[in-house]
Each structure stands twice: as structure tokens, then as C-alpha cells.
Legacy VTK file of the C-alpha trace (Angstrom):
# vtk DataFile Version 3.0
C-alpha trace
ASCII
DATASET POLYDATA
POINTS 396 float
72.927 -14.593 29.518
74.952 -17.583 30.188
76.660 -19.628 27.535
74.886 -21.972 25.230
75.198 -25.649 24.870
74.210 -27.688 21.877
71.775 -30.324 21.170
73.643 -33.038 19.553
71.004 -35.762 19.538
67.603 -36.309 20.701
65.369 -39.782 21.029
62.366 -41.138 22.609
60.706 -44.237 23.367
56.896 -44.194 22.258
54.598 -43.350 25.261
51.801 -45.921 26.144
51.306 -48.798 28.623
53.888 -51.408 27.710
54.220 -53.535 30.981
57.899 -53.579 30.717
60.486 -51.939 32.801
61.454 -48.332 32.781
65.250 -49.179 32.216
64.359 -50.851 28.878
62.507 -47.620 27.708
65.217 -45.432 28.772
67.897 -47.431 27.109
66.025 -47.364 23.811
65.518 -43.602 23.948
69.320 -43.112 24.976
70.378 -45.276 22.084
68.129 -43.224 19.700
69.523 -39.905 20.742
72.974 -41.487 20.385
72.316 -42.534 16.809
70.880 -38.743 16.078
74.085 -37.315 17.287
76.235 -39.722 15.471
78.056 -40.824 18.502
79.132 -44.000 19.958
78.320 -44.720 23.679
81.972 -44.710 24.559
82.031 -40.943 23.479
79.768 -39.971 26.402
81.719 -38.341 29.322
78.649 -38.051 31.718
75.435 -39.465 32.254
72.592 -37.424 34.006
69.333 -39.403 34.812
66.207 -37.927 35.726
64.885 -40.071 38.897
61.549 -41.868 39.280
60.471 -42.646 42.801
58.268 -45.386 42.117
60.528 -47.770 40.469
62.707 -48.989 43.329
66.180 -48.525 43.987
67.414 -48.442 40.522
65.156 -45.429 39.806
66.609 -43.283 42.640
69.933 -43.703 40.888
69.032 -43.307 37.344
72.373 -41.849 36.237
74.077 -44.937 37.250
71.294 -47.221 36.197
71.106 -46.120 32.574
75.039 -46.037 32.465
75.118 -49.629 33.655
72.229 -50.670 31.040
74.329 -49.181 28.291
77.473 -50.830 29.492
80.086 -49.399 32.133
82.722 -47.470 30.352
83.726 -44.867 33.075
81.604 -42.053 32.548
80.515 -39.358 35.517
77.102 -40.417 36.700
74.464 -38.117 38.415
70.931 -38.558 39.385
68.458 -35.838 39.818
64.933 -35.607 41.395
62.430 -32.522 41.115
59.054 -34.144 40.722
57.654 -33.379 37.308
60.534 -30.919 36.748
62.957 -33.679 36.912
63.878 -33.859 33.312
64.501 -30.254 33.081
66.749 -30.136 36.150
68.555 -33.133 34.583
69.166 -30.877 31.476
70.468 -28.030 33.780
72.819 -30.208 35.418
74.205 -31.586 32.193
74.438 -27.792 30.817
76.371 -26.784 33.902
78.885 -29.697 33.573
79.615 -28.542 30.004
79.931 -24.869 30.816
82.130 -25.492 33.534
84.199 -27.660 31.370
83.757 -30.885 33.435
82.516 -32.619 30.281
82.244 -32.027 26.427
79.403 -34.637 25.917
76.650 -35.564 28.137
73.698 -38.073 27.966
70.489 -36.829 29.695
67.800 -39.634 30.054
64.562 -39.925 31.974
62.090 -42.946 31.762
59.057 -44.281 33.772
56.798 -47.047 33.851
53.859 -45.371 35.448
51.084 -47.165 37.640
47.584 -47.517 36.489
45.198 -44.741 37.262
46.288 -41.460 38.902
49.270 -41.182 40.942
48.659 -41.818 44.746
51.122 -41.747 47.541
53.017 -44.835 48.641
51.403 -46.679 51.695
52.235 -46.108 55.321
51.666 -43.532 57.858
53.859 -40.322 56.902
52.772 -37.282 58.628
55.797 -35.207 57.617
55.043 -35.984 53.748
52.937 -32.896 52.494
51.917 -35.029 49.418
50.791 -37.841 51.726
49.013 -35.257 53.667
47.217 -33.582 50.912
45.575 -37.030 50.166
44.642 -38.213 53.408
43.909 -34.720 55.088
42.367 -32.949 52.180
41.272 -35.824 49.885
42.988 -33.989 46.983
43.787 -36.293 44.392
45.475 -34.879 41.370
42.440 -34.740 39.313
40.755 -32.944 42.246
43.452 -30.252 42.340
43.366 -29.786 38.672
39.440 -29.283 38.883
40.092 -26.585 41.615
42.227 -24.524 39.282
39.633 -24.973 36.417
36.765 -23.783 38.817
39.068 -20.958 39.633
39.601 -19.976 35.940
35.742 -20.122 35.706
35.099 -17.866 38.671
37.952 -15.383 37.807
37.677 -14.941 34.051
34.499 -16.706 32.879
36.215 -19.626 31.152
33.727 -22.379 30.179
33.905 -26.208 29.970
33.604 -25.673 26.185
36.872 -23.605 26.312
38.491 -26.629 28.182
37.161 -28.900 25.512
38.957 -26.828 22.674
42.161 -27.493 24.334
41.728 -31.125 24.168
40.627 -30.959 20.497
43.589 -29.025 19.634
45.943 -31.123 21.211
44.572 -34.455 20.040
44.850 -33.165 16.473
48.623 -32.568 16.944
49.138 -35.899 18.656
47.515 -37.746 15.804
50.474 -36.650 13.818
53.188 -37.512 16.313
54.661 -41.119 16.207
55.670 -41.090 19.836
52.339 -40.141 21.179
50.259 -42.620 23.105
46.885 -41.445 21.855
46.996 -40.610 18.061
43.224 -40.170 17.226
41.398 -36.767 16.791
38.845 -35.990 19.302
35.837 -33.736 19.039
34.449 -31.356 21.396
31.228 -33.458 21.557
33.193 -36.578 22.569
35.072 -34.452 25.387
31.582 -33.328 26.625
30.092 -36.902 26.688
33.220 -38.431 28.712
32.508 -39.278 32.210
33.240 -36.513 34.870
36.056 -37.153 36.964
36.499 -34.036 39.272
33.827 -31.335 38.318
34.054 -29.480 35.897
36.812 -31.616 34.396
35.888 -34.712 32.384
38.095 -37.672 31.479
39.310 -36.440 28.353
40.355 -33.112 30.193
42.716 -34.743 32.210
46.208 -36.310 31.197
46.729 -40.276 31.652
49.557 -41.822 33.307
52.186 -43.516 30.915
55.086 -45.574 30.271
57.701 -43.762 28.177
61.343 -42.206 27.885
62.937 -39.345 26.382
66.891 -38.684 25.868
69.227 -35.980 24.803
72.937 -35.823 23.950
74.199 -32.267 24.892
77.607 -30.913 24.055
79.719 -27.956 23.865
79.528 -25.648 20.926
83.026 -26.639 20.168
81.963 -30.330 20.007
79.243 -29.454 17.806
81.463 -27.711 15.421
83.915 -30.861 15.502
80.987 -33.120 14.594
80.318 -30.983 11.599
77.236 -29.456 13.052
77.311 -25.778 11.670
73.873 -24.630 13.012
72.798 -26.930 15.840
69.854 -26.407 18.171
71.092 -24.662 21.257
69.878 -24.728 24.729
70.142 -20.988 25.790
68.241 -20.757 29.000
67.093 -23.254 31.789
65.289 -21.332 34.582
64.971 -22.895 38.073
62.859 -20.784 40.545
61.124 -21.446 43.778
58.135 -19.510 45.212
58.363 -16.358 47.066
56.375 -16.159 50.276
53.613 -14.970 50.841
51.717 -17.191 48.050
48.531 -15.872 46.934
47.314 -18.899 44.990
47.841 -22.197 46.798
49.637 -24.955 44.841
49.523 -28.420 46.437
50.869 -30.419 48.048
51.567 -27.196 50.133
48.857 -26.776 52.853
50.564 -23.822 54.360
53.523 -21.719 53.298
56.485 -20.428 55.236
59.036 -17.774 55.042
61.716 -16.288 57.427
60.784 -12.622 56.746
57.440 -11.312 56.426
56.422 -9.609 53.212
53.826 -8.236 50.937
52.453 -9.795 47.979
54.992 -10.063 45.116
54.326 -8.810 41.493
55.312 -11.912 40.038
53.764 -15.206 41.286
55.441 -18.533 41.229
54.552 -19.841 37.706
54.807 -16.388 35.831
58.411 -16.272 37.585
59.479 -19.613 35.885
59.297 -18.246 32.476
60.347 -14.685 33.317
63.704 -16.222 34.483
64.173 -18.185 31.390
63.327 -15.035 29.109
65.810 -13.003 31.221
68.670 -15.476 30.812
67.976 -16.220 27.056
67.730 -12.457 26.149
64.358 -12.635 24.462
60.703 -12.454 25.117
57.436 -14.037 24.513
57.375 -11.878 21.135
60.130 -13.864 19.961
58.935 -17.389 20.276
57.860 -19.562 17.408
56.197 -22.368 19.665
55.840 -23.354 23.201
55.705 -26.853 24.788
53.566 -26.486 28.087
52.607 -28.725 30.932
48.954 -29.669 30.249
48.173 -31.852 33.197
44.746 -30.632 32.455
43.070 -28.654 29.675
42.250 -25.769 31.997
46.171 -25.719 32.957
47.091 -25.114 29.612
45.380 -21.931 29.409
46.848 -20.819 32.613
50.370 -21.434 31.298
49.383 -19.114 28.137
49.095 -16.429 30.645
52.241 -17.208 32.725
54.285 -17.360 29.784
53.215 -13.732 28.653
51.486 -14.985 25.504
48.614 -12.834 26.657
47.483 -10.977 29.757
45.883 -12.708 32.696
42.337 -13.774 32.091
42.821 -13.860 28.372
44.016 -17.427 27.804
40.548 -18.809 26.692
40.423 -15.909 24.147
43.731 -16.769 22.776
42.678 -20.053 22.160
39.383 -19.227 20.620
41.008 -16.995 18.115
43.282 -19.797 16.813
46.392 -18.314 18.084
47.817 -21.394 19.870
46.768 -23.879 17.324
48.863 -25.397 14.236
49.274 -22.514 11.759
48.542 -20.070 14.550
50.785 -16.980 15.717
52.179 -19.199 18.649
51.507 -22.783 18.216
51.330 -24.464 22.000
52.025 -28.234 22.398
52.413 -29.043 18.682
53.766 -32.349 20.009
50.246 -33.235 21.227
51.151 -32.402 25.026
50.449 -34.521 27.831
46.929 -34.760 26.605
48.431 -37.074 23.833
51.357 -38.381 25.638
50.148 -38.918 29.303
52.646 -38.450 32.128
55.815 -40.434 32.364
57.191 -37.943 35.060
60.988 -38.077 34.828
60.716 -38.151 31.048
58.169 -35.428 30.042
60.261 -32.395 30.462
63.142 -33.990 28.405
60.503 -35.055 25.762
59.313 -31.254 25.610
63.127 -30.349 24.631
63.168 -33.327 22.137
60.181 -31.593 20.349
61.718 -28.303 20.424
64.793 -29.789 18.855
62.829 -31.465 15.909
60.845 -28.270 15.383
63.874 -26.097 15.130
65.541 -28.428 12.934
62.594 -28.659 10.770
62.185 -32.284 11.139
58.668 -32.570 12.825
56.952 -33.861 9.927
53.028 -33.028 9.619
53.263 -30.986 12.807
55.994 -28.841 11.634
55.557 -25.210 12.886
56.958 -23.275 9.770
60.131 -21.248 10.162
60.559 -22.229 13.873
63.478 -20.490 15.415
62.876 -20.136 19.082
60.925 -22.311 21.472
60.268 -22.519 25.189
59.211 -25.296 27.406
57.642 -25.021 30.932
56.558 -27.378 33.668
55.958 -27.472 37.400
57.057 -30.128 39.809
55.568 -30.706 43.373
57.503 -29.177 46.331
58.299 -25.707 44.466
60.143 -27.026 41.568
59.608 -24.796 38.455
61.498 -25.348 35.306
61.620 -23.516 31.801
63.774 -24.289 28.919
64.504 -22.064 25.905
66.107 -23.440 22.799
67.024 -21.548 19.730
68.475 -22.170 16.261
LINES 1 397
396 0 1 2 3 4 5 6 7 8 9 10 11 12 13 14 15 16 17 18 19 20 21 22 23 24 25 26 27 28 29 30 31 32 33 34 35 36 37 38 39 40 41 42 43 44 45 46 47 48 49 50 51 52 53 54 55 56 57 58 59 60 61 62 63 64 65 66 67 68 69 70 71 72 73 74 75 76 77 78 79 80 81 82 83 84 85 86 87 88 89 90 91 92 93 94 95 96 97 98 99 100 101 102 103 104 105 106 107 108 109 110 111 112 113 114 115 116 117 118 119 120 121 122 123 124 125 126 127 128 129 130 131 132 133 134 135 136 137 138 139 140 141 142 143 144 145 146 147 148 149 150 151 152 153 154 155 156 157 158 159 160 161 162 163 164 165 166 167 168 169 170 171 172 173 174 175 176 177 178 179 180 181 182 183 184 185 186 187 188 189 190 191 192 193 194 195 196 197 198 199 200 201 202 203 204 205 206 207 208 209 210 211 212 213 214 215 216 217 218 219 220 221 222 223 224 225 226 227 228 229 230 231 232 233 234 235 236 237 238 239 240 241 242 243 244 245 246 247 248 249 250 251 252 253 254 255 256 257 258 259 260 261 262 263 264 265 266 267 268 269 270 271 272 273 274 275 276 277 278 279 280 281 282 283 284 285 286 287 288 289 290 291 292 293 294 295 296 297 298 299 300 301 302 303 304 305 306 307 308 309 310 311 312 313 314 315 316 317 318 319 320 321 322 323 324 325 326 327 328 329 330 331 332 333 334 335 336 337 338 339 340 341 342 343 344 345 346 347 348 349 350 351 352 353 354 355 356 357 358 359 360 361 362 363 364 365 366 367 368 369 370 371 372 373 374 375 376 377 378 379 380 381 382 383 384 385 386 387 388 389 390 391 392 393 394 395
């Protein structure tokens, strides 16, 4: 186990399609996190920004961009990019600065103003870019990729379209109780089944949207938390960061082929399960100790995959766990009580930070109608393109 850091404050800007700039969203979330921590901006010693690659030059230097927007005051600035795992990597960078003694108070910010429709590569000819190649060579848009995983589950485990719809129904009900969610209306299985097919077998309501939104955290040392009068703060106990191991038995786009210096045999822990395993080992707990989980539900089928990757059930039993109600509010291990990406959509640099905001509010008992009773430990998990895996464990 490594040392713990305290969550001093959490703040968000509501998700939606607001038509404004990502700096505005992130600044509002940052100010909300500062207010939650009871700290002035001048008390922050370091700013770590999760980058977005679609918002021009300021998005590439997010730490400095948000420090400037809040008002230059001399803080250390760092910018982090790890695709959809950027927010978790920003949290890990902040944690390392605190544990090393470089800073006592760190502001972590992620924000995005996403394009309309699904994400697509920038224009131009870039044959060295695997993300560009998977669109141009394979025609594999994100929805097509999600559908391939859904078909894989159907073939291997007998999952059905009705199982996928149940995930959406569950998450939409949770999102309806979340004031930060973009979609706040319950959805029925019949409505999922009646929505247009996007990439068979997935329908429109099986796939998350692209959104504007922002999330921020103020992290600090345990000594700082005590000084601020926080006797029992939420603590970040682990942040895993793993990459795949060769050979890979299941292909994750945008990879079209995998490479390794030494040859090897298939490993017992594929990439996604290894993300959570590393977090569990660092935190000194296991899936049986969790009160809730926030997972990266790019599609309804992928949420079921995460149940198994987190060790909440055996491989192939994700749909069974869902049908039993174990992952629903009031169940044994509620998953995505925030509403998940099904209710928020993707605001790429912000979403892993938003997951930890939800853990924070749940562990404090501040989640309102969506509160998980007696929550004491939670985990987040997400996966970014190009081999970025991240998982955060928070406890109280």
C-alpha cells in the first residue's frame, strides 16, 4: 500500500450541450471544488489539468489554462493526457506530488466541449496514427467497436439485447436523480428496443453521447485535512495505471496489431482485469469490500464486461448479476449510481474525475436520492485508447 491523500473538495459543471468553451466549464467546476474544500484559490499550491486534444492549444496545456483562468498566483502547473483515462492520470499525478511533499494542496481539473455526434479523427493523412487508421482502414467508428464487444458477449456468454437494455434502464433511473447528469428522465426497456439501430446489436439508447461538462477535485495531505478540521475525510487509497501485456487475446482498438520485445504465452490476467487487480493490491482490499463502483459504460454491453473485470462476478456472469438486481440501487454492489456515461455522455478529460466526485459524495453520505446506504469504499475504472488503464479506490 502507498500513502493516502484526502479529498478536500469536489465540484462539477453539469453535463449537456451548452455551446460554450471548455475553460468556462472547468473554471466553474474548480471554483465549486474550492468552495467545497473551504479554501481560497490562493491556497492551492499545484494545478493538474487533464488535457483535451480537440480544443486547440489551450486544451494541450490544461493545467496552465485553468491556472490562468482562475488568476495567476504562482502555483505549479502540470498537464496530463491519457485519452479517456486522463482524469485518473491527473489524480494520480496530484497524489504523487502530495505524497512526495512537493505540494500540500492540489487542484485537479478536467473539462471538455465535445463535438456533435461520435468522436472522429482530425482531418488529414496520418498513416502513423492508429486511431486514424482504424477509421480509414477498418471503418471502425466507436459505435462499431462497441458493437463488436457486444456481439462477442452474445457469442461467448449468451447475453441478449434485453440484457443490454436493462443496463440503460438502471442507469437512466439513477441519472434521473443526479442534478449534474445530462439526461434526467427514466427510460423503459421498450424505449431502448424502439430506438434506432446504430451498430447492430446496439441501439441509440445503448450508446453514450458526447457531451460538454467538467469536474474538479481539491486533494491534500492528511495533515492538511486535519488542519482544516476534517476528522474523517474521504481518502484516495489507490490509483492503478497499467498497460497491456503481450500477447493480447482480445483486440482493443485502435490497436490493429500488438508488439512485444519478448515472446510469451497468454497471461492469466488480461488487460482490463489487470486494471482493477492493481488497484485492489495497492488499496489492500478486494471486490468483497466495495460499497459501490463507477464504471466506464461507453455502451450497455461494456458495463457488463466491467462487472467481470472488477471481480464482482465470474467471467460470463455479468448479465446474471444484473438480472438479480445486485448492481441496481439497493443491490449488493450498486454500479454507476451516478447514472454513468449513459446519463452523462462523454466529456473525455472530465469523466474519470467525475467518477471520483461521485465516490466522494457517496462516501460522505451527500448523494441525495441516489445515496448508497452506509457506503464506505468505492472503486472507479476506465480505459483510455493506446493502452491507458486507470482505477481509483476511495475509502472513508
